[in-house]
C-alpha positions as CSV (number, residue, x, y, z in Angstrom):
1,X,-11.7,-3.8,-30.6
2,X,-9.1,-3.0,-33.2
3,X,-6.7,-0.1,-32.9
4,X,-8.4,2.1,-35.5
5,X,-11.8,2.0,-33.8
6,X,-10.3,2.4,-30.3
7,X,-8.2,5.3,-31.5
8,X,-11.2,7.1,-33.0
9,X,-13.2,6.5,-29.9
10,X,-10.5,7.9,-27.5
11,X,-9.7,10.8,-29.7
12,X,-13.3,11.9,-29.9
13,X,-13.4,12.1,-26.0
14,X,-10.1,14.1,-25.7
15,X,-10.0,17.8,-25.1
16,X,-6.7,19.6,-26.1
17,X,-5.3,17.2,-28.6
18,X,-2.7,18.7,-30.9
19,X,-2.7,18.0,-34.6
20,X,0.3,19.3,-36.4
21,X,2.1,18.4,-39.7
22,X,5.8,19.1,-39.9
23,X,8.9,17.9,-41.5
24,X,10.5,16.5,-38.3
25,X,8.3,13.8,-36.9
26,X,8.6,12.5,-33.4
27,X,6.7,9.5,-32.0
28,X,6.3,10.0,-28.3
29,X,5.6,6.6,-26.8
30,X,4.5,5.5,-23.4
31,X,5.4,1.8,-22.5
32,X,2.2,1.3,-20.6
33,X,-1.4,1.4,-21.8
34,X,-3.2,4.6,-22.7
35,X,-5.0,4.8,-19.3
36,X,-1.7,5.0,-17.5
37,X,0.2,7.0,-20.0
38,X,-2.4,9.8,-20.2
39,X,-2.2,10.2,-16.5
40,X,1.5,11.1,-16.7
41,X,2.1,14.8,-16.3
42,X,5.7,14.6,-17.7
43,X,4.5,12.8,-20.8
44,X,1.9,15.4,-21.5
45,X,4.3,18.3,-20.9
46,X,6.9,16.9,-23.3
47,X,4.1,16.4,-25.9
48,X,3.1,20.0,-25.7
49,X,6.8,21.2,-25.7
50,X,7.7,19.2,-28.8
51,X,4.7,20.4,-30.8
52,X,5.7,24.0,-29.9
53,X,9.0,23.7,-31.7
54,X,9.1,25.1,-35.2
55,X,9.1,22.4,-37.9
56,X,8.5,19.6,-35.4
57,X,5.4,17.5,-34.8
58,X,4.9,15.0,-32.0
59,X,2.3,12.2,-32.0
60,X,1.5,9.8,-29.1
61,X,1.6,6.0,-29.0
62,X,1.0,3.6,-26.2
63,X,1.6,0.0,-25.2
64,X,-1.6,-1.8,-26.4
65,X,-4.1,-2.8,-23.7
66,X,-3.7,-6.5,-24.8
67,X,-0.1,-7.1,-25.9
68,X,-0.5,-10.8,-26.8
69,X,-3.5,-10.0,-28.9
70,X,-1.6,-7.2,-30.7
71,X,1.3,-9.5,-31.4
72,X,-0.9,-12.3,-32.6
73,X,-2.8,-10.0,-35.0
74,X,0.5,-8.4,-36.2
75,X,-1.0,-5.0,-35.9
76,X,1.7,-2.4,-36.1
77,X,2.1,0.1,-33.3
78,X,0.7,3.4,-34.6
79,X,0.2,6.9,-33.3
80,X,-3.1,8.4,-32.1
81,X,-3.0,11.7,-33.9
82,X,-2.7,10.4,-37.5
83,X,-2.5,6.6,-37.3
84,X,1.1,6.7,-38.7
85,X,3.3,3.7,-37.9
86,X,5.7,4.5,-35.1
87,X,8.6,3.1,-37.1
88,X,8.0,5.7,-39.8
89,X,9.1,8.5,-37.5
90,X,12.6,10.0,-37.5
91,X,12.8,10.0,-33.7
92,X,11.0,7.6,-31.3
93,X,11.0,8.9,-27.7
94,X,9.9,7.0,-24.6
95,X,9.0,8.1,-21.1
96,X,9.9,5.5,-18.5
97,X,8.4,5.9,-15.1
98,X,9.4,2.8,-13.3
99,X,11.5,-0.4,-13.8
100,X,8.8,-2.9,-14.9
101,X,8.0,-0.7,-17.9
102,X,11.3,-1.9,-19.5
103,X,9.3,-4.9,-20.8
104,X,6.7,-2.5,-22.2
105,X,9.5,-0.6,-23.9
106,X,10.7,-3.8,-25.6
107,X,7.2,-4.7,-26.6
108,X,6.5,-1.3,-28.1
109,X,9.6,-1.4,-30.3
110,X,8.9,-5.0,-31.4
111,X,5.3,-4.0,-32.3
112,X,6.7,-1.0,-34.2
113,X,9.0,-3.3,-36.3
114,X,12.1,-1.7,-34.8
115,X,15.0,-3.8,-33.5
116,X,14.8,-3.6,-29.8
117,X,18.6,-3.5,-29.1
118,X,20.6,-0.5,-30.1
119,X,23.5,-2.8,-31.2
120,X,21.3,-4.6,-33.7
121,X,20.1,-1.2,-35.1
122,X,23.7,0.0,-35.5
123,X,24.8,-3.2,-37.3
124,X,21.9,-2.9,-39.8
125,X,22.2,-1.2,-43.2
126,X,18.8,0.4,-42.7
127,X,18.4,3.8,-41.2
128,X,16.3,3.2,-38.1
129,X,14.7,5.9,-36.0
130,X,16.8,7.4,-33.2
131,X,15.6,5.9,-29.9
132,X,15.5,8.4,-27.1
133,X,14.5,7.5,-23.5
134,X,13.7,9.8,-20.6
135,X,11.3,10.0,-17.7
136,X,11.3,9.6,-13.9
137,X,13.3,6.4,-14.0
138,X,16.4,8.4,-15.0
139,X,16.5,10.0,-11.5
140,X,17.3,6.6,-10.1
141,X,18.8,4.0,-12.4
142,X,18.5,4.3,-16.2
143,X,21.3,1.8,-16.9
144,X,19.1,-1.2,-17.7
145,X,17.6,0.8,-20.5
146,X,21.1,1.3,-22.0
147,X,21.1,-1.7,-24.3
148,X,17.9,-0.3,-26.0
149,X,18.5,3.4,-26.1
150,X,20.6,5.4,-28.5
151,X,20.5,8.3,-26.0
152,X,19.0,8.8,-22.6
153,X,17.8,12.2,-21.4
154,X,18.7,12.5,-17.8
155,X,16.3,14.2,-15.3
156,X,14.1,17.1,-16.3
157,X,13.7,17.0,-20.0
158,X,11.9,20.2,-20.9
159,X,15.0,21.8,-22.4
160,X,16.8,18.7,-23.6
161,X,14.8,17.4,-26.6
162,X,15.2,20.4,-28.8
163,X,19.0,20.1,-29.0
164,X,18.6,16.5,-30.1
165,X,16.3,17.5,-33.0
166,X,18.5,20.4,-34.0
167,X,21.6,18.4,-33.7
168,X,20.2,15.7,-35.9
169,X,19.3,18.3,-38.5
170,X,22.7,20.0,-38.4
171,X,25.0,16.9,-38.4
172,X,22.8,14.6,-40.5
173,X,24.9,11.8,-38.9
174,X,23.8,9.8,-35.9
175,X,27.2,8.9,-34.7
176,X,28.4,12.5,-34.8
177,X,25.3,13.6,-33.0
178,X,25.8,11.0,-30.2
179,X,29.4,12.0,-29.8
180,X,28.4,15.6,-29.3
181,X,25.6,14.7,-26.9
182,X,27.9,12.5,-24.9
183,X,29.9,15.7,-24.0
184,X,26.8,17.7,-23.2
185,X,25.3,17.9,-19.7
186,X,22.0,16.1,-19.5
187,X,22.6,13.3,-22.0
188,X,23.7,9.7,-21.3
189,X,24.9,7.8,-24.3
190,X,25.2,4.2,-23.3
191,X,27.3,3.2,-26.3
192,X,29.9,5.8,-25.2
193,X,29.5,6.1,-21.4
194,X,29.0,2.4,-20.8
195,X,27.2,1.7,-17.5
196,X,28.1,5.0,-15.9
197,X,25.2,7.4,-16.3
198,X,25.7,11.2,-16.3
199,X,24.1,13.5,-13.8
200,X,20.4,14.4,-13.9
201,X,19.6,17.8,-15.5
202,X,17.8,20.6,-13.8
203,X,15.6,22.7,-16.1
204,X,15.3,26.5,-15.6
205,X,12.8,27.5,-13.0
206,X,11.0,29.8,-15.4
207,X,10.0,26.7,-17.4
208,X,7.9,25.5,-14.4
209,X,5.2,24.3,-13.9
210,X,4.4,21.2,-15.8
211,X,0.7,20.9,-16.6
212,X,-1.7,18.8,-18.7
213,X,-2.3,19.4,-22.4
214,X,-5.1,16.8,-22.9
215,X,-8.0,15.8,-20.7
216,X,-9.8,12.6,-21.3
217,X,-12.2,10.3,-19.4
218,X,-10.2,7.2,-20.4
219,X,-7.5,7.5,-17.8
220,X,-6.9,6.6,-14.2
221,X,-7.6,10.3,-13.4
222,X,-10.7,10.8,-15.5
223,X,-10.9,14.3,-17.1
224,X,-8.6,15.8,-14.5
225,X,-6.3,18.7,-15.4
226,X,-3.0,18.0,-13.7
227,X,-0.6,20.8,-12.7
228,X,2.6,21.0,-10.6
229,X,2.6,23.6,-7.9
230,X,6.1,22.5,-6.8
231,X,8.9,20.4,-8.0
232,X,11.2,18.3,-5.9
233,X,11.3,18.0,-2.1
234,X,13.1,19.6,0.8
235,X,12.8,16.5,3.0
236,X,15.5,13.9,3.5
237,X,13.7,10.5,3.5
238,X,16.5,8.0,2.9
239,X,14.5,5.7,0.6
240,X,13.3,8.4,-1.8
241,X,14.9,9.5,-5.1
242,X,13.3,12.9,-5.0
243,X,14.8,13.9,-1.6
244,X,16.2,17.3,-0.8
245,X,19.6,16.7,-2.5
246,X,18.0,16.2,-6.0
247,X,18.1,19.2,-8.3
248,X,18.2,21.8,-5.5
249,X,15.4,20.4,-3.4
250,X,11.9,22.0,-3.5
251,X,11.1,24.6,-6.1
252,X,7.8,26.5,-5.6
253,X,5.4,27.9,-8.2
254,X,3.3,30.9,-7.1
255,X,-0.4,30.2,-6.4
256,X,-1.4,32.9,-8.9
257,X,0.6,31.3,-11.7
258,X,-0.8,27.9,-10.9
259,X,-4.4,29.2,-11.1
260,X,-3.6,31.0,-14.4
261,X,-2.8,27.7,-16.0
262,X,-6.0,26.0,-15.0
263,X,-8.5,26.0,-18.0
264,X,-11.8,27.6,-17.3
265,X,-13.7,24.5,-18.4
266,X,-11.7,22.1,-16.2
267,X,-14.0,20.7,-13.6
268,X,-11.4,18.5,-11.9
269,X,-7.9,19.6,-11.0
270,X,-5.0,17.5,-9.6
271,X,-2.0,19.1,-7.9
272,X,1.0,16.9,-8.6
273,X,4.4,16.9,-6.9
274,X,6.6,15.1,-4.4
275,X,5.6,17.3,-1.5
276,X,2.5,19.4,-2.4
277,X,1.3,19.8,1.2
278,X,4.6,21.5,2.0
279,X,3.8,24.3,-0.3
280,X,3.1,27.4,1.9
281,X,0.5,28.6,-0.6
282,X,-1.5,25.4,-0.8
283,X,-4.5,26.7,1.2
284,X,-4.8,29.7,-1.2
285,X,-4.7,27.3,-4.2
286,X,-7.2,25.0,-2.7
287,X,-9.5,27.8,-1.7
288,X,-9.5,29.3,-5.2
289,X,-10.2,25.9,-6.8
290,X,-13.0,25.0,-4.4
291,X,-14.6,28.4,-4.6
292,X,-14.8,28.0,-8.4
293,X,-16.7,24.8,-8.0
294,X,-14.0,22.4,-9.0
295,X,-13.1,19.0,-7.6
296,X,-9.5,18.7,-6.4
297,X,-6.9,16.0,-5.9
298,X,-3.4,16.0,-4.4
299,X,-0.7,13.5,-5.2
300,X,1.1,13.6,-1.9
301,X,-0.5,14.4,1.5
302,X,2.0,14.6,4.4
303,X,0.5,13.8,7.7
304,X,2.5,16.4,9.6
305,X,1.2,19.1,7.2
306,X,-2.5,18.3,7.4
307,X,-4.6,21.0,9.1
308,X,-8.3,21.5,9.7
309,X,-8.3,24.1,6.9
310,X,-6.6,21.9,4.3
311,X,-8.7,18.7,5.1
312,X,-11.9,20.8,5.1
313,X,-11.0,22.2,1.7
314,X,-10.2,18.7,0.4
315,X,-13.6,17.5,1.6
316,X,-15.4,20.4,-0.1
317,X,-13.3,19.5,-3.2
318,X,-14.7,16.0,-3.4
319,X,-12.4,13.9,-1.2
320,X,-14.0,10.9,0.4
321,X,-10.7,9.1,1.4
322,X,-7.9,10.8,3.2
323,X,-4.6,9.2,2.0
324,X,-1.2,9.7,3.6
325,X,1.9,7.7,4.4
326,X,3.3,6.0,7.5
327,X,6.0,4.3,5.5
328,X,7.7,2.5,8.4
329,X,5.9,-0.2,10.4
330,X,7.0,1.4,13.7
331,X,8.2,4.8,15.0
332,X,11.7,3.2,15.2
333,X,11.6,2.5,11.5
334,X,10.2,5.9,10.6
335,X,13.0,7.5,12.6
336,X,15.6,5.3,10.8
337,X,14.5,6.4,7.4
338,X,14.2,10.1,8.4
339,X,10.4,10.1,7.8
340,X,9.3,13.1,9.8
341,X,5.9,11.6,10.7
342,X,5.1,10.6,14.3
343,X,2.2,8.8,15.8
344,X,0.7,12.1,16.9
345,X,0.5,13.2,13.2
346,X,-1.2,10.0,12.1
347,X,-3.6,10.2,15.0
348,X,-4.4,13.8,14.0
349,X,-5.0,12.6,10.4
350,X,-7.5,10.0,11.7
351,X,-9.2,12.7,13.7
352,X,-9.4,15.1,10.7
353,X,-10.8,12.3,8.5
354,X,-13.5,11.6,11.1
355,X,-14.3,15.2,11.8
356,X,-14.7,16.1,8.1
357,X,-16.9,13.1,7.2
358,X,-14.3,11.1,5.2
359,X,-15.2,7.5,4.5
360,X,-11.7,6.1,4.9
361,X,-8.2,6.9,6.2
362,X,-5.7,5.1,4.0
363,X,-2.0,4.8,5.0
364,X,0.8,3.7,2.7
365,X,3.7,1.9,4.2
366,X,6.6,-0.4,3.5
367,X,7.6,-3.8,4.9
368,X,11.1,-5.3,4.6
369,X,13.1,-2.2,5.5
370,X,16.7,-2.9,6.7
371,X,16.8,-3.9,10.4
372,X,13.0,-4.4,10.6
373,X,11.8,-7.1,13.0
374,X,8.5,-8.7,13.9
375,X,8.4,-6.4,16.9
376,X,8.0,-3.5,14.5
377,X,5.0,-5.2,12.9
378,X,3.5,-5.8,16.3
379,X,3.8,-2.1,17.0
380,X,1.9,-1.4,13.8
381,X,-0.8,-3.8,14.9
382,X,-1.1,-2.0,18.2
383,X,-1.1,1.4,16.6
384,X,-3.5,0.4,13.8
385,X,-5.9,-0.9,16.4
386,X,-5.7,2.6,18.1
387,X,-6.3,4.4,14.7
388,X,-9.2,2.1,13.9
389,X,-11.1,3.5,16.9
390,X,-10.8,7.0,15.6
391,X,-11.0,6.8,11.8
392,X,-14.4,6.0,10.2
393,X,-12.6,3.1,8.4
394,X,-9.0,2.3,8.1
395,X,-7.0,0.8,5.2
396,X,-3.3,0.1,4.8
397,X,-1.6,0.0,1.3
398,X,1.5,-2.2,1.9
399,X,4.4,-2.5,-0.5
400,X,7.7,-4.4,0.0
401,X,10.7,-2.0,0.3
402,X,12.8,-1.7,-2.9
403,X,16.1,0.0,-2.6
404,X,16.7,2.6,-5.3
405,X,19.9,4.0,-6.7
406,X,20.9,7.6,-5.8
407,X,19.4,7.3,-2.3
408,X,21.2,6.6,1.0
409,X,19.6,3.2,1.1
410,X,21.0,2.3,-2.3
411,X,22.4,-1.2,-2.2
412,X,20.2,-2.4,0.8
413,X,19.2,-6.0,0.2
414,X,15.8,-7.1,-0.8
415,X,14.2,-8.8,2.2
416,X,13.6,-12.5,2.1
417,X,10.2,-12.8,0.4
418,X,9.1,-15.5,2.9
419,X,9.8,-13.1,5.8
420,X,7.9,-10.2,4.1
421,X,5.0,-12.5,3.3
422,X,5.0,-13.8,6.9
423,X,5.0,-10.2,8.3
424,X,2.2,-9.3,5.9
425,X,0.2,-12.3,7.2
426,X,1.0,-11.3,10.8
427,X,-0.3,-7.8,10.1
428,X,-3.5,-9.1,8.4
429,X,-4.3,-11.4,11.3
430,X,-3.5,-8.8,13.9
431,X,-5.8,-6.2,12.3
432,X,-8.5,-8.5,11.1
433,X,-11.8,-6.8,11.4
434,X,-10.2,-3.5,12.2
435,X,-8.4,-2.5,9.0
436,X,-8.3,-3.5,5.4
437,X,-4.8,-4.6,4.2
438,X,-4.1,-4.1,0.5
439,X,-0.7,-5.3,-0.6
440,X,1.3,-5.3,-3.7
441,X,3.1,-8.4,-5.0
442,X,6.3,-9.4,-3.3
443,X,7.3,-11.4,-6.4
444,X,7.0,-8.4,-8.7
445,X,8.7,-6.2,-6.1
446,X,11.7,-8.6,-6.3
447,X,11.8,-8.1,-10.1
448,X,11.6,-4.3,-9.6
449,X,14.5,-4.6,-7.1
450,X,16.7,-6.6,-9.6
451,X,16.1,-4.0,-12.2
452,X,16.5,-1.0,-9.8
453,X,19.9,-2.3,-8.8
454,X,20.9,-3.7,-12.2
455,X,23.0,-2.8,-15.2
456,X,23.0,-3.7,-18.9
457,X,22.6,-7.4,-18.1
458,X,19.3,-6.6,-16.2
459,X,18.1,-4.6,-19.2
460,X,18.9,-7.5,-21.6
461,X,17.0,-9.8,-19.2
462,X,14.0,-7.5,-19.5
463,X,14.1,-7.8,-23.2
464,X,14.2,-11.6,-23.0
465,X,11.3,-11.6,-20.4
466,X,9.2,-9.5,-22.8
467,X,9.9,-11.9,-25.7
468,X,8.8,-14.8,-23.5
469,X,5.4,-13.2,-22.6
470,X,6.3,-11.0,-19.7
471,X,4.9,-13.3,-17.0
472,X,6.7,-13.8,-13.6
473,X,8.1,-17.1,-14.7
474,X,9.7,-15.5,-17.8
475,X,11.2,-12.8,-15.6
476,X,12.6,-15.4,-13.2
477,X,14.2,-17.4,-16.0
478,X,15.7,-14.3,-17.6
479,X,17.1,-12.9,-14.4
480,X,18.6,-16.2,-13.4
481,X,21.7,-15.4,-15.5
482,X,22.1,-11.9,-14.1
483,X,24.5,-11.6,-11.2
484,X,22.8,-10.7,-7.9
485,X,23.3,-7.0,-7.0
486,X,26.1,-6.4,-4.5
487,X,24.8,-5.5,-1.0
488,X,26.4,-2.1,-0.3
489,X,24.3,-1.2,2.8
490,X,22.8,-3.8,5.2
491,X,21.1,-1.4,7.6
492,X,20.2,2.3,7.7
493,X,22.8,3.2,10.4
494,X,25.7,4.0,8.1
495,X,24.0,6.3,5.6
496,X,22.1,8.0,8.5
497,X,25.3,8.8,10.2
498,X,26.7,10.3,7.0
499,X,23.5,12.4,6.6
500,X,23.7,13.8,10.1
501,X,27.3,14.6,9.7
502,X,26.8,16.6,6.5
503,X,23.5,18.2,7.6
């Protein structure tokens, strides 16, 4: 289906779309397909915020569902609201959620007819759109996006886009604007700062919470209104970017305020945050949602916070699978990464799933953590066998560990893929007939790791991989010329000692 027909079909199914004409036009792009982008709470929040600015209109664009077909047909990347080409906008802003979307970023710019690299745009006599990048990736490592971006908005962006638009209007000169932004908190200008990003920005608490503007059936979270009852986390898990030291830890939104922002016609409501079950007002929010006849979803269930009341409300709100995280393969590994879940909490989760008629207990976990051994996997097999006797059915979602910047495990090596694959096979064989094992790709986790730990060279490799079709072989070739990341931490002991010393 061509874009025009697809656009009309999707727009007709949306509720809450904003149509606005203004002098200052921003194309707000998501470098993954529509189904993924429209499930992003941050993307929707910025969309509403931009359209609320006087004299500014924001229109959405997404990576096509079939990029090779879009390139072959030479169909320009256009916005949903008006069908205007993305390249005709004064500002093109992207939200990057994770590292592999760097290829989508390059593809979007290529399809928009905009030079992908900022250096090429600067050397051109043509006035190209200002390329602004923000999103969750800026909390860890935005440097690989540096060769593409004119400016990167660091951290929480609710209050950071308006100054860019106003500054562009006042200065009328891109170089002058970038020089000003480079001296302003919250902005990382790669052409000036080089490979040293600035600190992430914290928006004012009165701007919280983020919540959906548009509901649509054509997403991963069909017709669900998303809202953020809390932002950040008060925990100290050593692998996590959103740990307690980020932007002041956990910031709560009052239950009454949460409920006031749920549309009366929303039948499904998703509560989104890094630690939703740590919100002391969660039972009150869930009770109000369930009492109003709505289905509910929660992005992060912590096993040590699950109670009979909470799981009962989730079941009444439509839950059929109870999903939480074990993270480490053994208690030793969970203790090493400061994951405050013990076997007793996971056993209790299995009991609650059984008692409330859930179909499945699903546990997320990582393989390949520093200092992990086969003995840790054997412990998981033993414990998984025990859980399988309690839970109605048991599933593990397994992902290779990828070290992220701005965490205590930053610089930890990526485990030998053969070792990770061997342990995954060991786990599958050990729990055969007792649990379903669903794993993500070790190969793509390696690509993610190289980008997560990389600099400008890794970003240039992402551009080359996108040009070559974006397959794993293209990534492998492109990354071959990029230096391996230095190993700064080989095991969790050193960062954990520092954490405990500082409290």
